[in-house]
Structure formats: C-alpha cells, structure tokens
C-alpha positions in Angstrom: 109.2 -37.2 -29.9 107.5 -39.1 -26.8 105.6 -35.8 -26.6 104.2 -35.7 -30.2 102.8 -39.5 -29.6 101.4 -38.9 -26.4 99.7 -35.4 -27.8 98.5 -37.8 -30.6 97.4 -40.4 -28.4 95.4 -38.2 -26.1 93.8 -36.2 -28.9 92.5 -39.7 -30.4 91.1 -40.7 -27.3 89.3 -37.2 -26.6 87.5 -37.7 -29.9 86.2 -40.9 -28.8 85.2 -39.4 -25.5 83.5 -36.6 -27.0 81.5 -38.7 -29.6 79.5 -40.6 -26.5 81.8 -43.6 -26.3 83.8 -45.2 -23.3 87.5 -45.9 -23.7 89.5 -48.3 -21.4 93.1 -48.7 -21.9 94.0 -52.5 -21.8 97.6 -52.2 -21.9 100.3 -49.6 -21.5 102.5 -48.4 -24.5 106.1 -48.4 -25.0 108.3 -46.6 -27.6 111.7 -47.1 -28.3 114.3 -44.4 -27.0 115.0 -42.1 -30.1 118.7 -41.5 -30.6 121.0 -42.4 -33.6 120.5 -45.9 -32.6 117.0 -47.4 -31.0 116.8 -49.9 -28.0 113.8 -51.5 -27.1 110.7 -52.9 -28.7 108.1 -50.6 -30.1 104.6 -51.2 -28.8 101.5 -48.9 -29.0 99.1 -48.8 -26.2 96.0 -50.8 -26.6 92.3 -49.5 -25.8 89.0 -51.3 -25.6 86.0 -49.1 -27.0 82.7 -49.4 -26.1 80.4 -47.5 -28.6 77.1 -45.9 -27.3 74.1 -47.7 -27.9 71.7 -45.9 -30.3 68.0 -46.9 -30.9 66.5 -45.8 -34.3 63.2 -46.3 -35.0 60.3 -44.7 -37.0 56.8 -43.7 -36.3 53.8 -43.0 -38.7 52.3 -39.5 -38.2 49.2 -37.9 -40.1 49.9 -34.3 -40.7 47.3 -31.8 -42.1 48.8 -29.8 -44.9 46.7 -26.6 -45.8 46.2 -26.0 -49.4 47.5 -22.8 -51.0 45.6 -21.1 -53.8 47.7 -18.7 -55.7 46.0 -16.0 -57.7 48.4 -15.1 -60.5 47.5 -11.9 -62.3 47.0 -12.0 -65.9 50.0 -11.9 -68.5 50.0 -8.6 -70.2 51.8 -7.9 -73.3 53.1 -4.7 -72.3 57.0 -4.1 -72.0 58.5 -3.1 -68.7 59.6 0.4 -68.3 63.3 0.6 -67.9 64.5 1.9 -64.6 66.2 5.3 -64.8 
C-alpha cells in the first residue's frame, strides 16, 4: 500500500516537472500502518507549485497571397465510358 501511494505521488510530481512547473514539497506525508486495525493519522504531503510564466501576445502582419486562376474545361453532355 505504501509503495502504491509513493508511486502515485512520484507520478503526479513528475507530470508537473515535465509541464514546466517547479514543485517544492512543503510538508512530509504520513499514512497509517495498514493492518486489520489502523494506527496513526493520515496526512498527505503538501506541495507548493509555481507554474511557468507564459507571455501570449499578437502581432499584425501583412501577407501577400497569390491569385489563383483556374480554367475549367467546358462541360460536355457526353457520357463517360465505363472501365473494363
């Protein structure tokens, strides 16, 4: 049980690290002994998360787009020849 909790905690912390955030543990965690009866108080670790600063802005640009001239062949009333 302790291993599963540790694994989940490490996986959650890893997601924040790879997302560009800094994570600082501010308090240790505490879980009770897992038996038929439990002793102690359950306390999850506390983390302080500082997200990365992202600046989003816009700029105006003028883009020259070429004109496209499409010359379609005239429509005919001929029926297509079936493929053999």
